[in-house]
N, CA, C and O atoms as a DFTB+ gen file, in Angstrom:
528 C
 N C O
     1  1     104.003      81.117      93.808
     2  2     102.997      82.161      93.691
     3  2     101.591      81.568      93.680
     4  3     100.669      82.137      94.265
     5  1     101.428      80.421      93.012
     6  2     100.121      79.782      92.949
     7  2      99.665      79.356      94.344
     8  3      98.491      79.486      94.689
     9  1     100.617      78.841      95.150
    10  2     100.302      78.430      96.516
    11  2      99.813      79.631      97.330
    12  3      98.849      79.519      98.089
    13  1     100.468      80.761      97.173
    14  2     100.081      81.975      97.897
    15  2      98.686      82.430      97.475
    16  3      97.909      82.889      98.311
    17  1      98.363      82.310      96.191
    18  2      97.037      82.680      95.694
    19  2      95.964      81.849      96.392
    20  3      94.968      82.389      96.872
    21  1      96.172      80.525      96.446
    22  2      95.204      79.644      97.100
    23  2      95.130      79.913      98.601
    24  3      94.055      79.867      99.200
    25  1      96.283      80.193      99.197
    26  2      96.330      80.481     100.628
    27  2      95.515      81.740     100.940
    28  3      94.734      81.758     101.892
    29  1      95.694      82.768     100.153
    30  2      94.938      84.003     100.352
    31  2      93.450      83.747     100.115
    32  3      92.604      84.242     100.860
    33  1      93.138      82.980      99.084
    34  2      91.740      82.650      98.804
    35  2      91.077      81.919      99.959
    36  3      89.970      82.270     100.368
    37  1      91.757      80.895     100.490
    38  2      91.225      80.166     101.641
    39  2      91.141      81.070     102.857
    40  3      90.171      81.008     103.612
    41  1      92.158      81.920     103.054
    42  2      92.133      82.823     104.202
    43  2      90.917      83.732     104.137
    44  3      90.237      83.933     105.143
    45  1      90.640      84.277     102.973
    46  2      89.487      85.157     102.813
    47  2      88.190      84.388     103.075
    48  3      87.307      84.883     103.774
    49  1      88.074      83.177     102.513
    50  2      86.854      82.381     102.700
    51  2      86.644      82.022     104.177
    52  3      85.552      82.201     104.716
    53  1      87.694      81.518     104.820
    54  2      87.595      81.144     106.233
    55  2      87.372      82.395     107.082
    56  3      86.557      82.394     108.005
    57  1      88.104      83.458     106.762
    58  2      87.945      84.704     107.506
    59  2      86.545      85.276     107.396
    60  3      85.996      85.779     108.377
    61  1      85.965      85.200     106.207
    62  2      84.588      85.676     106.028
    63  2      83.608      84.823     106.830
    64  3      82.676      85.344     107.443
    65  1      83.825      83.512     106.821
    66  2      82.961      82.623     107.604
    67  2      83.091      82.918     109.097
    68  3      82.089      82.971     109.811
    69  1      84.314      83.106     109.564
    70  2      84.527      83.405     110.983
    71  2      83.975      84.779     111.347
    72  3      83.351      84.940     112.396
    73  1      84.202      85.768     110.486
    74  2      83.684      87.115     110.756
    75  2      82.154      87.122     110.767
    76  3      81.537      87.781     111.604
    77  1      81.553      86.392     109.843
    78  2      80.089      86.300     109.819
    79  2      79.580      85.609     111.082
    80  3      78.580      86.028     111.665
    81  1      80.267      84.557     111.499
    82  2      79.904      83.859     112.733
    83  2      80.023      84.803     113.924
    84  3      79.116      84.883     114.752
    85  1      81.143      85.517     114.007
    86  2      81.377      86.473     115.089
    87  2      80.264      87.522     115.112
    88  3      79.654      87.777     116.150
    89  1      80.015      88.117     113.963
    90  2      79.016      89.183     113.869
    91  2      77.619      88.668     114.219
    92  3      76.899      89.299     114.993
    93  1      77.238      87.525     113.650
    94  2      75.901      86.970     113.922
    95  2      75.729      86.596     115.392
    96  3      74.680      86.852     115.984
    97  1      76.757      85.993     115.976
    98  2      76.673      85.621     117.393
    99  2      76.569      86.868     118.268
   100  3      75.757      86.913     119.192
   101  1      77.388      87.879     117.981
   102  2      77.365      89.101     118.788
   103  2      76.040      89.844     118.643
   104  3      75.438      90.240     119.641
   105  1      75.593      90.029     117.430
   106  2      74.329      90.731     117.198
   107  2      73.169      89.923     117.780
   108  3      72.230      90.496     118.333
   109  1      73.231      88.605     117.660
   110  2      72.206      87.752     118.263
   111  2      72.171      87.884     119.779
   112  3      71.097      87.919     120.379
   113  1      73.334      87.958     120.393
   114  2      73.391      88.124     121.850
   115  2      72.819      89.471     122.291
   116  3      72.189      89.565     123.345
   117  1      73.036      90.503     121.492
   118  2      72.483      91.820     121.821
   119  2      70.973      91.817     121.617
   120  3      70.220      92.236     122.496
   121  1      70.538      91.344     120.457
   122  2      69.113      91.447     120.135
   123  2      68.247      90.401     120.842
   124  3      67.105      90.693     121.199
   125  1      68.768      89.194     121.050
   126  2      67.959      88.135     121.663
   127  2      68.130      88.030     123.181
   128  3      67.185      87.700     123.897
   129  1      69.335      88.313     123.661
   130  2      69.612      88.164     125.094
   131  2      69.775      89.499     125.811
   132  3      69.977      89.537     127.025
   133  1      69.687      90.601     125.056
   134  2      69.827      91.953     125.605
   135  2      71.166      92.172     126.316
   136  3      71.249      92.932     127.281
   137  1      72.219      91.494     125.825
   138  2      73.547      91.703     126.388
   139  2      74.126      93.007     125.860
   140  3      73.801      93.417     124.746
   141  1      74.972      93.663     126.635
   142  2      75.657      94.856     126.118
   143  2      76.569      94.467     124.946
   144  3      77.108      93.360     124.937
   145  1      76.750      95.348     123.967
   146  2      77.564      95.014     122.791
   147  2      78.975      94.523     123.112
   148  3      79.471      93.616     122.443
   149  1      79.627      95.094     124.110
   150  2      80.996      94.654     124.426
   151  2      81.032      93.236     124.989
   152  3      81.970      92.491     124.705
   153  1      80.044      92.851     125.769
   154  2      79.957      91.483     126.295
   155  2      79.624      90.523     125.147
   156  3      80.217      89.451     125.029
   157  1      78.674      90.921     124.313
   158  2      78.286      90.101     123.167
   159  2      79.466      89.901     122.215
   160  3      79.598      88.843     121.600
   161  1      80.314      90.911     122.095
   162  2      81.490      90.812     121.231
   163  2      82.435      89.712     121.713
   164  3      83.004      88.987     120.898
   165  1      82.605      89.584     123.015
   166  2      83.455      88.519     123.579
   167  2      82.881      87.152     123.218
   168  3      83.610      86.269     122.767
   169  1      81.591      86.982     123.413
   170  2      80.957      85.691     123.088
   171  2      81.040      85.397     121.594
   172  3      81.278      84.257     121.196
   173  1      80.845      86.423     120.766
   174  2      80.968      86.243     119.320
   175  2      82.366      85.805     118.934
   176  3      82.528      84.930     118.082
   177  1      83.383      86.403     119.551
   178  2      84.771      86.012     119.257
   179  2      85.031      84.565     119.647
   180  3      85.661      83.826     118.892
   181  1      84.556      84.153     120.814
   182  2      84.794      82.774     121.255
   183  2      84.195      81.753     120.291
   184  3      84.824      80.739     119.986
   185  1      83.000      82.016     119.820
   186  2      82.368      81.110     118.852
   187  2      83.128      81.142     117.525
   188  3      83.391      80.101     116.924
   189  1      83.474      82.338     117.083
   190  2      84.177      82.486     115.803
   191  2      85.585      81.901     115.844
   192  3      86.105      81.476     114.812
   193  1      86.205      81.874     117.016
   194  2      87.549      81.304     117.133
   195  2      87.557      79.849     116.662
   196  3      88.488      79.428     115.976
   197  1      86.551      79.095     117.016
   198  2      86.457      77.685     116.612
   199  2      86.387      77.575     115.095
   200  3      87.079      76.750     114.499
   201  1      85.562      78.395     114.474
   202  2      85.427      78.401     113.009
   203  2      86.751      78.806     112.370
   204  3      87.213      78.173     111.421
   205  1      87.349      79.855     112.895
   206  2      88.572      80.394     112.319
   207  2      89.735      79.411     112.425
   208  3      90.394      79.120     111.427
   209  1      89.987      78.904     113.618
   210  2      91.109      77.983     113.779
   211  2      90.913      76.732     112.926
   212  3      91.833      76.307     112.227
   213  1      89.741      76.152     112.980
   214  2      89.476      74.925     112.213
   215  2      89.708      75.144     110.721
   216  3      90.384      74.351     110.066
   217  1      89.152      76.208     110.201
   218  2      89.302      76.499     108.775
   219  2      90.735      76.784     108.377
   220  3      91.206      76.312     107.343
   221  1      91.424      77.550     109.193
   222  2      92.809      77.878     108.850
   223  2      93.732      76.672     109.015
   224  3      94.647      76.483     108.213
   225  1      93.508      75.868     110.028
   226  2      94.379      74.714     110.246
   227  2      94.198      73.675     109.134
   228  3      95.177      73.152     108.601
   229  1      92.935      73.381     108.788
   230  2      92.690      72.309     107.823
   231  2      92.571      72.783     106.379
   232  3      92.579      71.955     105.468
   233  1      92.461      74.072     106.145
   234  2      92.336      74.561     104.769
   235  2      93.442      75.557     104.401
   236  3      94.280      75.273     103.545
   237  1      93.439      76.708     105.046
   238  2      94.337      77.791     104.644
   239  2      95.808      77.418     104.749
   240  3      96.561      77.590     103.790
   241  1      96.222      76.912     105.896
   242  2      97.639      76.670     106.165
   243  2      97.957      75.178     106.312
   244  3      98.925      74.819     106.983
   245  1      97.159      74.313     105.696
   246  2      97.345      72.862     105.834
   247  2      98.718      72.401     105.341
   248  3      99.266      71.434     105.870
   249  1      99.267      73.061     104.358
   250  2     100.560      72.650     103.794
   251  2     101.723      72.954     104.734
   252  3     102.819      72.426     104.546
   253  1     101.502      73.796     105.739
   254  2     102.600      74.153     106.631
   255  2     102.838      73.100     107.711
   256  3     103.857      73.151     108.399
   257  1     101.936      72.165     107.870
   258  2     102.106      70.965     108.692
   259  2     102.564      71.242     110.119
   260  3     103.382      70.498     110.660
   261  1     102.059      72.278     110.721
   262  2     102.377      72.544     112.122
   263  2     101.579      71.589     113.000
   264  3     100.433      71.270     112.683
   265  1     102.166      71.133     114.093
   266  2     101.466      70.264     115.033
   267  2     100.213      70.976     115.540
   268  3     100.231      72.184     115.780
   269  1      99.133      70.224     115.699
   270  2      97.838      70.785     116.082
   271  2      97.944      71.621     117.356
   272  3      97.502      72.770     117.376
   273  1      98.524      71.060     118.417
   274  2      98.595      71.760     119.707
   275  2      99.430      73.041     119.606
   276  3      99.073      74.059     120.200
   277  1     100.521      72.999     118.870
   278  2     101.366      74.178     118.699
   279  2     100.606      75.245     117.926
   280  3     100.584      76.409     118.325
   281  1      99.983      74.850     116.818
   282  2      99.208      75.803     116.015
   283  2      98.048      76.385     116.828
   284  3      97.760      77.577     116.733
   285  1      97.392      75.551     117.618
   286  2      96.272      76.029     118.433
   287  2      96.735      77.085     119.430
   288  3      96.107      78.136     119.559
   289  1      97.820      76.814     120.130
   290  2      98.352      77.787     121.097
   291  2      98.758      79.083     120.405
   292  3      98.408      80.176     120.850
   293  1      99.493      78.946     119.321
   294  2      99.963      80.144     118.612
   295  2      98.801      80.938     118.035
   296  3      98.758      82.163     118.150
   297  1      97.850      80.228     117.409
   298  2      96.731      80.934     116.806
   299  2      95.853      81.570     117.873
   300  3      95.297      82.646     117.654
   301  1      95.721      80.920     119.025
   302  2      94.963      81.537     120.108
   303  2      95.612      82.861     120.509
   304  3      94.912      83.849     120.732
   305  1      96.928      82.888     120.600
   306  2      97.627      84.141     120.927
   307  2      97.393      85.203     119.857
   308  3      97.142      86.366     120.173
   309  1      97.478      84.798     118.592
   310  2      97.239      85.732     117.484
   311  2      95.803      86.238     117.540
   312  3      95.557      87.442     117.460
   313  1      94.866      85.321     117.675
   314  2      93.456      85.686     117.680
   315  2      93.100      86.529     118.898
   316  3      92.376      87.518     118.781
   317  1      93.604      86.143     120.063
   318  2      93.318      86.908     121.281
   319  2      93.917      88.314     121.195
   320  3      93.308      89.280     121.657
   321  1      95.099      88.426     120.608
   322  2      95.712      89.746     120.434
   323  2      94.879      90.606     119.484
   324  3      94.621      91.780     119.749
   325  1      94.469      90.002     118.385
   326  2      93.597      90.714     117.444
   327  2      92.282      91.096     118.094
   328  3      91.747      92.178     117.852
   329  1      91.761      90.192     118.926
   330  2      90.512      90.498     119.617
   331  2      90.703      91.627     120.626
   332  3      89.806      92.454     120.794
   333  1      91.838      91.680     121.294
   334  2      92.103      92.768     122.244
   335  2      92.077      94.116     121.513
   336  3      91.509      95.088     122.011
   337  1      92.695      94.165     120.330
   338  2      92.648      95.379     119.518
   339  2      91.197      95.673     119.129
   340  3      90.733      96.810     119.220
   341  1      90.498      94.633     118.699
   342  2      89.094      94.749     118.315
   343  2      88.274      95.333     119.457
   344  3      87.552      96.311     119.264
   345  1      88.379      94.744     120.640
   346  2      87.543      95.149     121.781
   347  2      87.874      96.569     122.240
   348  3      86.974      97.341     122.573
   349  1      89.159      96.914     122.258
   350  2      89.548      98.273     122.657
   351  2      89.023      99.303     121.664
   352  3      88.459     100.325     122.056
   353  1      89.211      99.028     120.381
   354  2      88.718      99.949     119.352
   355  2      87.193     100.043     119.404
   356  3      86.624     101.127     119.269
   357  1      86.547      98.914     119.597
   358  2      85.088      98.863     119.655
   359  2      84.580      99.676     120.846
   360  3      83.653     100.473     120.700
   361  1      85.176      99.481     122.015
   362  2      84.756     100.220     123.212
   363  2      84.913     101.720     122.992
   364  3      84.011     102.499     123.299
   365  1      86.051     102.111     122.466
   366  2      86.305     103.532     122.247
   367  2      85.338     104.110     121.209
   368  3      84.748     105.169     121.420
   369  1      85.184     103.403     120.090
   370  2      84.324     103.925     119.020
   371  2      82.845     103.911     119.395
   372  3      82.088     104.760     118.925
   373  1      82.419     102.968     120.231
   374  2      81.029     102.982     120.698
   375  2      80.735     104.263     121.486
   376  3      79.638     104.816     121.411
   377  1      81.731     104.719     122.236
   378  2      81.549     105.950     123.032
   379  2      81.799     107.207     122.209
   380  3      81.150     108.229     122.431
   381  1      82.719     107.146     121.276
   382  2      83.148     108.347     120.561
   383  2      82.320     108.664     119.318
   384  3      82.384     109.779     118.800
   385  1      81.547     107.698     118.838
   386  2      80.767     107.928     117.619
   387  2      79.306     107.577     117.859
   388  3      78.941     107.017     118.892
   389  1      78.493     107.918     116.888
   390  2      77.074     107.550     116.950
   391  2      76.751     106.443     115.941
   392  3      75.588     106.208     115.612
   393  1      77.793     105.771     115.459
   394  2      77.597     104.677     114.498
   395  2      76.919     103.518     115.220
   396  3      77.258     103.206     116.362
   397  1      75.968     102.886     114.558
   398  2      75.274     101.731     115.144
   399  2      76.285     100.656     115.526
   400  3      77.271     100.444     114.820
   401  1      76.037      99.983     116.641
   402  2      76.956      98.975     117.153
   403  2      77.241      97.865     116.148
   404  3      78.376      97.396     116.062
   405  1      76.248      97.439     115.392
   406  2      76.425      96.327     114.462
   407  2      77.272      96.730     113.253
   408  3      78.093      95.942     112.783
   409  1      77.080      97.937     112.755
   410  2      77.895      98.420     111.634
   411  2      79.336      98.667     112.077
   412  3      80.284      98.376     111.347
   413  1      79.480      99.202     113.271
   414  2      80.805      99.449     113.825
   415  2      81.570      98.143     113.999
   416  3      82.750      98.063     113.658
   417  1      80.905      97.126     114.526
   418  2      81.547      95.820     114.700
   419  2      81.979      95.244     113.360
   420  3      83.080      94.702     113.251
   421  1      81.142      95.347     112.346
   422  2      81.493      94.837     111.015
   423  2      82.753      95.518     110.490
   424  3      83.636      94.851     109.951
   425  1      82.843      96.823     110.641
   426  2      84.017      97.565     110.162
   427  2      85.288      97.153     110.911
   428  3      86.348      97.009     110.302
   429  1      85.184      96.967     112.199
   430  2      86.342      96.574     113.001
   431  2      86.798      95.163     112.640
   432  3      87.999      94.904     112.572
   433  1      85.866      94.259     112.409
   434  2      86.228      92.887     112.026
   435  2      87.030      92.880     110.726
   436  3      88.005      92.139     110.599
   437  1      86.630      93.682     109.786
   438  2      87.353      93.765     108.515
   439  2      88.746      94.360     108.726
   440  3      89.723      93.887     108.147
   441  1      88.830      95.393     109.554
   442  2      90.105      96.075     109.765
   443  2      91.153      95.180     110.424
   444  3      92.340      95.313     110.128
   445  1      90.744      94.275     111.307
   446  2      91.691      93.413     112.029
   447  2      92.093      92.198     111.185
   448  3      93.112      91.571     111.476
   449  1      91.333      91.854     110.165
   450  2      91.563      90.630     109.386
   451  2      92.939      90.584     108.719
   452  3      93.595      89.542     108.745
   453  1      93.383      91.675     108.129
   454  2      94.663      91.683     107.425
   455  2      95.821      91.361     108.365
   456  3      96.685      90.547     108.038
   457  1      95.836      91.989     109.511
   458  2      96.891      91.739     110.495
   459  2      96.895      90.274     110.930
   460  3      97.958      89.674     111.087
   461  1      95.735      89.715     111.119
   462  2      95.624      88.308     111.517
   463  2      96.224      87.391     110.455
   464  3      96.906      86.422     110.790
   465  1      95.978      87.689     109.177
   466  2      96.542      86.863     108.106
   467  2      98.063      86.881     108.153
   468  3      98.697      85.827     108.107
   469  1      98.642      88.046     108.242
   470  2     100.098      88.175     108.207
   471  2     100.738      87.420     109.366
   472  3     101.678      86.653     109.161
   473  1     100.242      87.629     110.571
   474  2     100.836      86.981     111.741
   475  2     100.582      85.472     111.716
   476  3     101.450      84.696     112.114
   477  1      99.417      85.053     111.260
   478  2      99.118      83.619     111.164
   479  2     100.045      82.928     110.180
   480  3     100.577      81.853     110.458
   481  1     100.229      83.548     109.039
   482  2     101.066      82.947     107.995
   483  2     102.529      82.888     108.409
   484  3     103.204      81.882     108.193
   485  1     103.010      83.963     109.001
   486  2     104.436      84.044     109.313
   487  2     104.819      83.375     110.633
   488  3     105.993      83.080     110.861
   489  1     103.823      83.132     111.512
   490  2     104.191      82.572     112.803
   491  2     103.273      81.446     113.281
   492  3     103.762      80.348     113.548
   493  1     101.973      81.673     113.399
   494  2     101.083      80.711     114.060
   495  2     101.056      79.344     113.385
   496  3     101.091      78.320     114.068
   497  1     100.994      79.310     112.054
   498  2     100.885      78.047     111.345
   499  2     102.172      77.636     110.644
   500  3     102.205      76.610     109.965
   501  1     103.233      78.423     110.801
   502  2     104.504      78.094     110.167
   503  2     105.087      76.842     110.816
   504  3     105.152      76.726     112.040
   505  1     105.498      75.936     109.988
   506  2     106.124      74.712     110.477
   507  2     107.540      75.024     110.929
   508  3     108.322      75.619     110.187
   509  1     107.860      74.624     112.131
   510  2     109.229      74.795     112.618
   511  2     109.845      73.418     112.747
   512  3     109.344      72.587     113.505
   513  1     110.925      73.158     112.020
   514  2     111.563      71.848     112.060
   515  2     112.055      71.530     113.478
   516  3     112.437      72.422     114.235
   517  1     112.033      70.255     113.810
   518  2     112.517      69.820     115.113
   519  2     114.005      70.114     115.224
   520  3     114.751      69.998     114.252
   521  1     114.416      70.492     116.409
   522  2     115.843      70.767     116.650
   523  2     116.627      69.467     116.577
   524  3     116.169      68.420     117.034
   525  1     117.818      69.553     115.992
   526  2     118.615      68.328     115.886
   527  2     119.754      68.337     116.860
   528  3     120.530      67.383     116.911
């Protein structure tokens, strides 16, 4: 139970850092480069992916001892899937609501975080013993 407490704590810390990176990069791309919010969201995700994977591999799930390349591939699939949900929801909500793009993005980032934790813990960073 203590291990799970620390794992959740690290996940929240790394996730907050990655979400802040994603949000700042996306909002910066909109405000400084005049990119459309959906394009800026892609760039924000790419930058945040580096923060997220690094933090989760070396902090959150370090005890699971998954090989770097395997964890990277798996986490990329998890993150890209979460981002696909993010981008679809973002595109739809940008058209369907009058909520500011930056507030909407913040809400979506929070909503996708829980799913990412569950799939990362149970699959992306889980150590799989070598076949004998």
